[in-house]
ROBA-378852 format. One record per residue: residue in three letters; x, y, z of N, C-alpha, C in turn. Coordinates in steps of 0.02 Angstrom, whole numbers. Layout:
ROBA-378852
PT     r      n.x      n.y      n.z     ca.x     ca.y     ca.z      c.x      c.y      c.z
PT   ala        X        Y        Z        X        Y        Z        X        Y        Z
...
This chain:
ROBA-378852
PT     r      n.x      n.y      n.z     ca.x     ca.y     ca.z      c.x      c.y      c.z
PT   met    -2813      495     2764    -2845      427     2835    -2786      446     2886
PT   val    -2803      461     2940    -2748      480     3018    -2754      427     3065
PT   val    -2694      403     3060    -2698      354     3125    -2661      375     3179
PT   gly    -2685      380     3237    -2687      382     3291    -2701      449     3312
PT   ala    -2739      446     3377    -2795      523     3378    -2787      538     3458
PT   gly    -2714      528     3467    -2694      605     3518    -2673      679     3482
PT   val    -2658      698     3522    -2649      776     3495    -2623      787     3436
PT   ser    -2572      752     3414    -2524      752     3349    -2589      727     3270
PT   gly    -2620      689     3314    -2678      656     3242    -2715      695     3246
PT   leu    -2762      714     3300    -2816      751     3316    -2794      817     3280
PT   thr    -2753      830     3267    -2737      896     3262    -2713      905     3184
PT   thr    -2667      856     3171    -2671      846     3092    -2744      820     3050
PT   ala    -2780      793     3075    -2833      770     3044    -2878      872     3052
PT   ala    -2880      889     3085    -2903      957     3072    -2857      994     3029
PT   cys    -2791     1002     3040    -2779     1057     2980    -2801     1005     2900
PT   leu    -2786      937     2910    -2805      913     2831    -2882      927     2819
PT   ala    -2932      908     2868    -3024      922     2842    -3009     1009     2843
PT   glu    -2973     1029     2866    -2972     1106     2859    -2971     1143     2789
PT   ala    -2917     1095     2751    -2904     1123     2683    -2929     1059     2657
PT   gly    -3005     1032     2667    -3027     1029     2605    -3019      945     2596
PT   trp    -2997      890     2625    -2970      811     2639    -3026      817     2659
PT   thr    -3067      745     2634    -3119      700     2694    -3067      637     2717
PT   val    -3084      656     2790    -3029      625     2818    -3076      561     2875
PT   gln    -3028      509     2869    -3061      476     2925    -2984      459     2990
PT   val    -3016      453     3046    -2956      436     3100    -2955      372     3137
PT   trp    -2922      324     3122    -2919      250     3154    -2853      270     3215
PT   ser    -2899      225     3272    -2843      247     3313    -2862      186     3374
PT   ala    -2831      158     3398    -2819       86     3448    -2854       96     3511
PT   glu    -2844      188     3552    -2895      215     3599    -2932      264     3581
PT   pro    -2982      306     3609    -3001      354     3601    -2966      410     3633
PT   pro    -2965      459     3603    -2923      529     3623    -2921      545     3711
PT   arg    -2959      528     3742    -2952      529     3833    -2920      439     3845
PT   ser    -2898      410     3807    -2845      376     3831    -2788      344     3808
PT   thr    -2768      414     3763    -2713      401     3720    -2637      447     3792
PT   thr    -2588      435     3779    -2527      491     3815    -2560      550     3811
PT   ser    -2574      590     3772    -2591      642     3774    -2636      682     3829
PT   val    -2667      647     3875    -2715      662     3904    -2696      678     3963
PT   val    -2640      643     3996    -2619      643     4041    -2542      710     4055
PT   ala    -2536      753     3990    -2500      797     3977    -2532      857     4031
PT   gly    -2470      879     4028    -2478      944     4093    -2539     1014     4094
PT   ala    -2527     1037     4008    -2481     1027     3981    -2467     1122     3952
PT   met    -2417     1125     3917    -2389     1197     3917    -2370     1195     3849
PT   trp    -2367     1274     3811    -2317     1278     3763    -2272     1288     3761
PT   gly    -2196     1276     3756    -2132     1286     3777    -2091     1290     3723
PT   pro    -2027     1316     3741    -1998     1318     3669    -1972     1239     3648
PT   ser    -1951     1235     3596    -1922     1145     3585    -1859     1148     3559
PT   phe    -1803     1088     3615    -1725     1116     3579    -1696     1047     3561
PT   gln    -1750     1033     3528    -1755      956     3476    -1739      978     3416
PT   glu    -1698      902     3403    -1676      913     3305    -1726      874     3280
PT   pro    -1764      912     3204    -1688      962     3181    -1724     1029     3186
PT   met    -1662     1062     3237    -1682     1108     3273    -1702     1181     3245
PT   ala    -1694     1192     3155    -1719     1255     3132    -1777     1235     3119
PT   lys    -1821     1183     3114    -1880     1149     3103    -1913     1172     3164
PT   thr    -1894     1134     3228    -1932     1126     3285    -1941     1192     3267
PT   met    -1898     1242     3291    -1905     1315     3325    -1957     1334     3264
PT   ser    -1940     1334     3212    -2019     1349     3157    -2064     1331     3185
PT   trp    -2071     1253     3184    -2128     1228     3204    -2194     1259     3281
PT   thr    -2143     1267     3342    -2143     1296     3385    -2182     1343     3385
PT   asn    -2166     1418     3344    -2181     1478     3332    -2266     1448     3301
PT   arg    -2262     1435     3238    -2305     1423     3211    -2374     1393     3263
PT   ser    -2347     1333     3312    -2404     1317     3369    -2419     1391     3405
PT   leu    -2375     1414     3427    -2376     1482     3471    -2449     1523     3449
PT   glu    -2422     1533     3394    -2498     1577     3349    -2555     1553     3353
PT   asp    -2576     1475     3338    -2623     1463     3339    -2653     1444     3436
PT   phe    -2587     1443     3469    -2615     1434     3543    -2649     1499     3556
PT   val    -2613     1560     3547    -2635     1613     3541    -2715     1628     3546
PT   ala    -2708     1618     3459    -2801     1617     3468    -2833     1588     3495
PT   leu    -2812     1492     3492    -2874     1459     3541    -2882     1496     3621
PT   ala    -2831     1516     3642    -2852     1560     3727    -2903     1614     3715
PT   gly    -2928     1642     3648    -2978     1678     3666    -3047     1647     3684
PT   asp    -3042     1583     3664    -3092     1551     3676    -3101     1508     3743
PT   pro    -3123     1513     3787    -3103     1479     3863    -3123     1413     3857
PT   ala    -3161     1406     3789    -3218     1324     3801    -3147     1277     3745
PT   thr    -3102     1321     3748    -3056     1260     3695    -3015     1235     3763
PT   gly    -3002     1238     3805    -2970     1243     3887    -2900     1264     3863
PT   val    -2878     1322     3817    -2816     1354     3824    -2826     1413     3863
PT   arg    -2759     1441     3893    -2758     1510     3916    -2707     1510     3945
PT   met    -2703     1592     3939    -2644     1611     3944    -2602     1637     3994
PT   ala    -2569     1598     4024    -2571     1615     4093    -2505     1636     4131
PT   pro    -2493     1660     4188    -2436     1689     4199    -2363     1632     4214
PT   ala    -2333     1627     4201    -2274     1571     4217    -2223     1617     4231
PT   leu    -2182     1557     4284    -2134     1574     4315    -2081     1499     4312
PT   thr    -2025     1529     4272    -1972     1462     4268    -1908     1484     4296
PT   val    -1882     1431     4361    -1825     1432     4349    -1745     1377     4317
PT   gly    -1686     1415     4348    -1661     1341     4305    -1637     1379     4232
PT   gly    -1610     1314     4187    -1580     1344     4147    -1529     1371     4117
PT   pro    -1517     1373     4059    -1441     1416     4047    -1418     1462     4076
PT   ser    -1374     1438     4091    -1339     1489     4150    -1311     1549     4106
PT   gly    -1264     1621     4136    -1251     1651     4099    -1291     1710     4082
PT   gly    -1362     1715     4065    -1425     1752     4061    -1438     1766     3997
PT   glu    -1401     1724     3955    -1419     1737     3878    -1494     1694     3850
PT   ile    -1532     1709     3816    -1589     1699     3804    -1580     1652     3744
PT   pro    -1588     1582     3737    -1575     1542     3665    -1620     1575     3642
PT   pro    -1603     1569     3557    -1657     1561     3510    -1721     1561     3506
PT   gln    -1709     1485     3546    -1784     1463     3537    -1834     1490     3591
PT   ala    -1792     1521     3643    -1833     1565     3687    -1852     1621     3665
PT   arg    -1809     1632     3617    -1839     1733     3618    -1912     1747     3607
PT   ser    -1965     1704     3559    -2046     1721     3553    -2075     1701     3599
PT   ile    -2053     1687     3670    -2102     1675     3742    -2152     1748     3740
PT   pro    -2195     1742     3743    -2218     1804     3761    -2215     1836     3811
PT   asp    -2197     1895     3821    -2209     1947     3868    -2106     1897     3922
PT   leu    -2096     1880     3911    -2038     1857     3948    -1978     1910     3976
PT   arg    -1962     1922     4041    -1929     1948     4063    -1894     1921     4137
PT   pro    -1820     1946     4168    -1803     1918     4218    -1829     1930     4272
PT   ala    -1848     1853     4306    -1894     1877     4361    -1847     1930     4400
PT   glu    -1880     1949     4452    -1849     1977     4524    -1842     1933     4561
PT   pro    -1779     1961     4599    -1761     1892     4671    -1798     1898     4711
PT   asp    -1857     1948     4737    -1909     1909     4783    -1964     1856     4732
PT   glu    -1991     1853     4665    -2014     1802     4640    -1987     1745     4642
PT   val    -1930     1729     4645    -1887     1663     4631    -1880     1634     4694
PT   pro    -1890     1575     4696    -1927     1526     4764    -1852     1528     4789
PT   glu    -1838     1505     4874    -1778     1498     4894    -1755     1407     4846
PT   gly    -1678     1419     4854    -1641     1358     4819    -1619     1388     4740
PT   phe    -1667     1427     4710    -1645     1438     4646    -1612     1485     4645
PT   ala    -1576     1499     4595    -1519     1544     4554    -1542     1629     4536
PT   gly    -1590     1606     4483    -1640     1651     4444    -1683     1605     4421
PT   gly    -1719     1664     4394    -1767     1631     4351    -1810     1672     4293
PT   ser    -1860     1678     4262    -1896     1720     4222    -1973     1724     4231
PT   arg    -1992     1760     4198    -2072     1776     4185    -2089     1803     4136
PT   ala    -2148     1753     4114    -2172     1762     4065    -2255     1747     4043
PT   thr    -2292     1745     3993    -2350     1723     3983    -2347     1692     3931
PT   met    -2380     1620     3975    -2372     1562     3914    -2442     1502     3902
PT   pro    -2448     1496     3834    -2507     1467     3850    -2519     1393     3900
PT   leu    -2567     1394     3926    -2562     1331     3981    -2637     1285     3943
PT   val    -2621     1244     3945    -2687     1188     3902    -2724     1128     3944
PT   asp    -2783     1131     3975    -2803     1095     3986    -2811     1036     3944
PT   met    -2770      976     3958    -2787      939     3913    -2843      890     3904
PT   pro    -2895      870     3960    -2930      842     3943    -3004      877     3909
PT   arg    -3015      942     3913    -3061      994     3883    -3031      996     3830
PT   tyr    -2943     1036     3798    -2943     1033     3745    -2935      964     3691
PT   leu    -2920      912     3711    -2941      850     3677    -3029      855     3649
PT   asp    -3058      859     3681    -3141      868     3684    -3137      922     3628
PT   his    -3107      994     3631    -3115     1034     3588    -3081      998     3518
PT   leu    -3041      960     3496    -3019      967     3465    -3056      901     3427
PT   val    -3082      844     3461    -3145      806     3431    -3203      823     3404
PT   ala    -3206      900     3427    -3276      935     3421    -3245      982     3366
PT   arg    -3188      981     3374    -3178     1019     3301    -3181      975     3224
PT   val    -3135      906     3237    -3139      885     3179    -3222      849     3166
PT   thr    -3244      835     3219    -3294      798     3178    -3317      838     3166
PT   gly    -3341      905     3175    -3396      966     3155    -3359      979     3089
PT   ala    -3292      979     3069    -3282      960     3000    -3293      897     2948
PT   gly    -3315      862     2993    -3342      796     2922    -3304      738     2965
PT   val    -3258      738     2992    -3203      695     3010    -3250      635     3063
PT   glu    -3232      576     3029    -3240      503     3073    -3200      482     3109
PT   ile    -3216      446     3157    -3154      443     3224    -3172      350     3223
PT   his    -3137      326     3203    -3155      238     3212    -3113      218     3266
PT   glu    -3123      166     3324    -3069      137     3360    -3063       70     3335
PT   arg    -2998       82     3306    -2963       20     3262    -2875       16     3278
PT   thr    -2870      -52     3290    -2799      -55     3316    -2782      -65     3227
PT   val    -2696      -43     3207    -2699      -33     3140    -2639      -83     3170
PT   his    -2605     -132     3137    -2555     -182     3119    -2517     -157     3072
PT   ser    -2532     -134     3012    -2487      -96     2955    -2516      -48     2916
PT   leu    -2477        0     2917    -2503       33     2856    -2523       38     2809
PT   asp    -2503      -27     2786    -2557      -82     2733    -2605      -63     2724
PT   glu    -2666      -75     2798    -2703      -67     2796    -2753      -37     2791
PT   ala    -2719       59     2796    -2748      108     2792    -2724      149     2717
PT   ala    -2669      100     2687    -2651      132     2620    -2698       99     2585
PT   asp    -2733       52     2589    -2786       16     2548    -2840       68     2548
PT   glu    -2861       97     2613    -2924      132     2609    -2916      218     2573
PT   ala    -2830      238     2592    -2851      316     2582    -2782      332     2535
PT   pro    -2780      374     2472    -2716      410     2457    -2675      437     2489
PT   val    -2690      455     2540    -2653      485     2604    -2625      452     2672
PT   val    -2589      434     2695    -2596      418     2785    -2544      463     2803
PT   ala    -2583      483     2839    -2532      526     2924    -2528      470     2973
PT   asn    -2465      447     2982    -2439      411     3020    -2437      470     3095
PT   cys    -2477      448     3137    -2477      496     3210    -2460      450     3259
PT   thr    -2437      401     3256    -2434      343     3313    -2403      354     3373
PT   gly    -2345      401     3370    -2326      424     3440    -2277      362     3445
PT   leu    -2283      327     3504    -2211      270     3512    -2257      243     3495
PT   gly    -2319      202     3470    -2335      140     3421    -2278      157     3346
PT   ser    -2253      194     3314    -2226      184     3278    -2162      128     3284
PT   arg    -2138      132     3335    -2092      104     3367    -2095       25     3341
PT   asp    -2168      -18     3335    -2185      -89     3319    -2196      -75     3251
PT   leu    -2250      -31     3232    -2275        0     3194    -2230       -7     3122
PT   leu    -2187       19     3121    -2133       34     3073    -2046        1     3099
PT   gly    -2049      -10     3150    -1986      -52     3162    -1943        2     3162
PT   asp    -1970       69     3198    -1917      133     3205    -1872      130     3290
PT   thr    -1849      102     3269    -1796       72     3355    -1751      160     3384
PT   glu    -1778      203     3326    -1737      279     3369    -1790      291     3443
PT   leu    -1852      256     3425    -1881      270     3462    -1869      243     3522
PT   glu    -1887      282     3595    -1865      269     3658    -1920      289     3705
PT   pro    -1958      248     3750    -1985      226     3795    -1968      289     3838
PT   val    -1990      339     3871    -1984      377     3910    -2046      394     3971
PT   phe    -2027      362     4030    -2099      348     4099    -2088      402     4119
PT   gly    -2185      446     4126    -2172      508     4177    -2219      508     4212
PT   gln    -2213      516     4262    -2287      535     4324    -2303      580     4317
PT   ser    -2355      607     4348    -2388      673     4367    -2446      636     4414
PT   val    -2445      685     4468    -2482      711     4525    -2526      776     4532
PT   val    -2604      721     4503    -2653      794     4513    -2695      796     4579
PT   leu    -2706      876     4601    -2707      881     4652    -2775      948     4646
PT   ser    -2829      953     4690    -2880     1001     4662    -2837     1085     4679
PT   asn    -2876     1122     4657    -2837     1193     4633    -2856     1233     4691
PT   pro    -2792     1249     4736    -2834     1288     4795    -2840     1368     4797
PT   gly    -2819     1374     4713    -2823     1447     4711    -2799     1464     4667
PT   leu    -2717     1428     4619    -2666     1454     4597    -2687     1465     4513
PT   asp    -2645     1536     4498    -2651     1527     4444    -2601     1551     4405
PT   leu    -2529     1531     4438    -2472     1542     4396    -2418     1459     4403
PT   leu    -2412     1474     4344    -2383     1392     4315    -2293     1410     4342
PT   phe    -2292     1379     4368    -2212     1348     4372    -2173     1314     4337
PT   met    -2105     1308     4308    -2072     1250     4276    -1998     1264     4290
PT   glu    -1977     1208     4340    -1889     1202     4323    -1869     1178     4265
PT   leu    -1843     1204     4246    -1790     1192     4176    -1713     1154     4182
PT   thr    -1718     1099     4196    -1657     1043     4207    -1666      995     4168
PT   met    -1603      954     4138    -1592      900     4119    -1599      823     4182
PT   asp    -1599      836     4227    -1615      780     4283    -1677      757     4278
PT   ala    -1673      700     4309    -1716      645     4317    -1781      671     4333
PT   glu    -1773      715     4386    -1816      741     4421    -1839      817     4436
PT   trp    -1869      837     4437    -1889      908     4423    -1928      952     4466
PT   thr    -1961     1019     4472    -2022     1037     4500    -2056     1076     4441
PT   ser    -2127     1053     4451    -2170     1084     4395    -2241     1075     4425
PT   phe    -2283     1147     4414    -2352     1131     4421    -2378     1175     4380
PT   phe    -2437     1159     4334    -2483     1182     4294    -2556     1174     4327
PT   pro    -2567     1250     4361    -2654     1252     4362    -2684     1270     4322
PT   his    -2742     1223     4321    -2818     1234     4273    -2874     1241     4318
PT   pro    -2936     1239     4310    -2974     1305     4334    -2995     1232     4404
PT   thr    -2985     1180     4403    -3015     1135     4454    -2959     1106     4475
PT   arg    -2885     1096     4424    -2844     1034     4448    -2768     1059     4455
PT   val    -2734     1047     4473    -2663     1053     4476    -2610     1003     4466
PT   val    -2605     1017     4395    -2545      941     4376    -2468      949     4379
PT   cys    -2440      913     4445    -2375      906     4450    -2337      860     4446
PT   gly    -2267      909     4431    -2216      859     4407    -2160      860     4425
PT   gly    -2115      825     4403    -2125      790     4346    -2061      758     4369
PT   ile    -2064      690     4299    -1991      626     4316    -2000      610     4250
PT   arg    -1930      581     4229    -1909      568     4162    -1886      502     4179
PT   ile    -1901      451     4143    -1854      388     4168    -1863      356     4111
PT   pro    -1796      357     4054    -1777      312     4005    -1799      240     4009
PT   gly    -1840      214     3938    -1836      141     3955    -1882      101     4010
PT   arg    -1893      144     4038    -1976       96     4069    -2018      109     4035
PT   thr    -2053       33     4057    -2119       30     3998    -2192       20     4035
PT   asp    -2177       12     4120    -2219      -11     4162    -2257       67     4163
PT   arg    -2313       69     4163    -2349      120     4182    -2378      128     4253
PT   thr    -2372       81     4265    -2405       76     4356    -2369      110     4394
PT   pro    -2417      170     4412    -2398      240     4474    -2334      197     4539
PT   asp    -2298      245     4502    -2257      246     4599    -2259      297     4670
PT   pro    -2279      242     4702    -2306      288     4777    -2242      319     4795
PT   asp    -2177      301     4784    -2109      347     4815    -2100      419     4774
PT   leu    -2111      393     4703    -2116      457     4670    -2153      500     4681
PT   thr    -2236      479     4675    -2274      523     4713    -2252      557     4764
PT   glu    -2232      557     4805    -2212      568     4879    -2158      619     4865
PT   arg    -2111      603     4812    -2061      663     4797    -2083      706     4783
PT   ile    -2119      716     4707    -2156      753     4672    -2196      820     4716
PT   leu    -2221      771     4783    -2279      814     4824    -2230      862     4861
PT   arg    -2184      826     4896    -2127      875     4943    -2099      909     4887
PT   arg    -2101      907     4830    -2059      975     4781    -2101      986     4773
PT   val    -2153     1003     4778    -2202     1061     4728    -2246     1086     4799
PT   arg    -2240     1058     4856    -2263     1099     4917    -2214     1143     4937
PT   ala    -2138     1121     4941    -2090     1169     4962    -2101     1234     4931
PT   ile    -2122     1237     4857    -2129     1295     4814    -2186     1327     4828
PT   glu    -2249     1305     4838    -2325     1335     4862    -2340     1301     4906
PT   pro    -2341     1323     4957    -2378     1308     5023    -2454     1275     5040
PT   arg    -2493     1311     4975    -2564     1309     4990    -2582     1226     4950
PT   leu    -2527     1198     4907    -2530     1136     4892    -2556     1076     4959
PT   asn    -2510     1110     4983    -2521     1079     5087    -2585     1047     5078
PT   asp    -2620     1088     5073    -2692     1073     5081    -2726     1045     5043
PT   ala    -2712     1039     4972    -2749     1018     4912    -2743      938     4905
PT   glu    -2836      937     4904    -2849      868     4874    -2810      827     4855
PT   leu    -2770      763     4842    -2754      724     4791    -2821      691     4749
PT   ile    -2805      702     4700    -2888      679     4635    -2850      609     4604
PT   glu    -2800      603     4578    -2764      566     4563    -2693      542     4542
PT   val    -2667      512     4534    -2589      502     4483    -2594      464     4428
PT   glu    -2562      496     4380    -2555      505     4308    -2515      467     4295
PT   thr    -2522      434     4247    -2414      391     4223    -2445      381     4130
PT   gly    -2377      409     4081    -2382      387     4026    -2318      389     4000
PT   leu    -2295      377     3946    -2247      353     3899    -2225      405     3850
PT   arg    -2188      441     3858    -2173      497     3795    -2138      460     3750
PT   pro    -2137      473     3692    -2105      462     3609    -2048      504     3613
PT   val    -1988      482     3629    -1922      511     3617    -1911      487     3573
PT   arg    -1859      548     3519    -1833      514     3485    -1764      558     3458
PT   ser    -1715      533     3425    -1661      580     3413    -1658      646     3372
PT   ala    -1719      659     3315    -1777      704     3292    -1834      683     3277
PT   val    -1882      713     3293    -1953      726     3290    -1949      714     3209
PT   arg    -1984      661     3181    -2000      661     3101    -2069      671     3069
PT   val    -2049      710     3023    -2105      753     2988    -2097      748     2927
PT   glu    -2098      695     2882    -2078      661     2817    -2136      631     2775
PT   ala    -2114      633     2700    -2157      593     2685    -2130      532     2638
PT   glu    -2152      491     2626    -2130      435     2587    -2177      400     2563
PT   pro    -2160      359     2471    -2213      308     2463    -2222      257     2499
PT   leu    -2313      214     2485    -2310      161     2491    -2371      141     2449
PT   gly    -2333      103     2385    -2366       77     2327    -2383      149     2323
PT   asn    -2460      162     2279    -2493      231     2266    -2503      268     2329
PT   thr    -2497      261     2387    -2523      315     2436    -2477      355     2460
PT   arg    -2463      411     2477    -2417      440     2510    -2424      426     2579
PT   val    -2356      386     2634    -2364      411     2696    -2338      472     2714
PT   val    -2374      492     2778    -2315      555     2803    -2328      557     2894
PT   his    -2280      563     2899    -2256      531     2976    -2249      590     2987
PT   asn    -2269      582     3080    -2271      659     3105    -2284      629     3177
PT   tyr    -2214      606     3187    -2211      566     3282    -2141      562     3307
PT   gly    -2120      549     3334    -2063      594     3381    -2064      634     3436
PT   his    -2093      674     3464    -2105      737     3468    -2046      735     3542
PT   gly    -2071      674     3582    -2040      685     3658    -2099      704     3685
PT   gly    -2079      733     3754    -2139      772     3780    -2136      846     3778
PT   asn    -2129      863     3693    -2153      917     3663    -2206      921     3604
PT   gly    -2272      867     3635    -2292      836     3546    -2364      913     3575
PT   val    -2364      953     3609    -2429      994     3624    -2380     1083     3607
PT   ser    -2321     1069     3609    -2312     1123     3588    -2271     1127     3506
PT   leu    -2253     1058     3485    -2253     1047     3406    -2302     1047     3372
PT   ser    -2364     1016     3390    -2428      999     3363    -2454     1055     3323
PT   trp    -2480     1129     3312    -2504     1137     3241    -2449     1151     3219
PT   gly    -2366     1172     3210    -2331     1171     3175    -2326     1095     3124
PT   cys    -2333     1049     3158    -2302     1006     3114    -2361      964     3090
PT   ala    -2436      984     3124    -2474      971     3073    -2491     1010     3031
PT   arg    -2493     1047     3036    -2493     1100     2978    -2431     1070     2918
PT   glu    -2363     1086     2915    -2319     1034     2883    -2340      963     2873
PT   ala    -2349      918     2904    -2396      862     2887    -2453      865     2819
PT   ala    -2486      913     2851    -2546      950     2781    -2527      959     2720
PT   ala    -2470      993     2731    -2441     1008     2668    -2389      974     2621
PT   leu    -2363      914     2645    -2356      865     2606    -2385      807     2606
PT   ala    -2455      815     2632    -2512      795     2606    -2530      803     2531
PT   ala    -2536      869     2528    -2573      912     2461    -2514      918     2419
PT   gln    -2451      896     2428    -2404      869     2367    -2448      788     2335
PT   gln    -2482      786     2358    -2513      702     2323    -2571      709     2288
PT   arg    -2617      752     2314    -2669      783     2293    -2645      812     2215
PT   asp    -2601      858     2224    -2574      905     2167    -2543      878     2123
PT   glu    -2512      822     2131    -2471      782     2093    -2511      749     2041
PT   pro    -2482      753     1973    -2512      727     1897    -2523      647     1949
PT   ala    -2595      625     1911    -2592      535     1927    -2562      483     1883
PT   gly    -2529      524     1839    -2459      459     1817    -2413      448     1836
PT   arg    -2392      515     1896    -2325      505     1929    -2345      464     1992
PT   arg    -2411      453     1992    -2420      452     2093    -2383      375     2074
């Protein structure tokens, strides 16, 4: 039983089903109503704890996304990328060394106002299409998806020997995990005037400049407001996002505003992928990815599936 149908839940369900499990997914919302659908989204290095594991998980996810990019129907493509900002001194952190085609940007490639940057080729994920792909993949593997609100993991444990908890921010109430903190984000979606290059400013500031071009739309950001739970779009934030992205890419001045999207990132001091017993059931937790849910998705899901397999392989008398 997988609880949650965002990118982590669906990816975990895929790994379990493809490993031979009979799988159901319970989710309070359909996949296209989860926080995952409003992500930009791109694969990129994670700087979260546990550091050694998040490096391994992102590297594993990169392999999967490169493979997925071979099929345009998945919504994944390998896109040219320009990143600016980040660590000073020119030294590449270990987390970034697996980025494909990474090189310093030429001075004429860096927009005015930024000291330097890097060019690379990054997996770019059109989330609505990608979630549809994941749904098709899991249902094709026999997974049943049910819209059901879970108030206690005991409900799922009554139905299955293994429960994968992929509820994201929902684990704060479901488990009483007060380490989880909602971090508000807002994106502005514009029509695509012909952009192919993704742009990302690396900073710890509350606001930054980014745009992710998909076939018909460009997702522009970004914002982080810790502790805010009101998901009502803020017109002032919209204007600031538009001002920043248009300063970098003038072609966005004439792009049509399609919609403004908001979501709550499930930020935690460390990503939680671990197992614990609940009666005779093994609960495998997979949540707390912050803004890196896509980047960590396949690595975390494969580890969650491996933890589930320990239950299947364990002698019945020890369960």
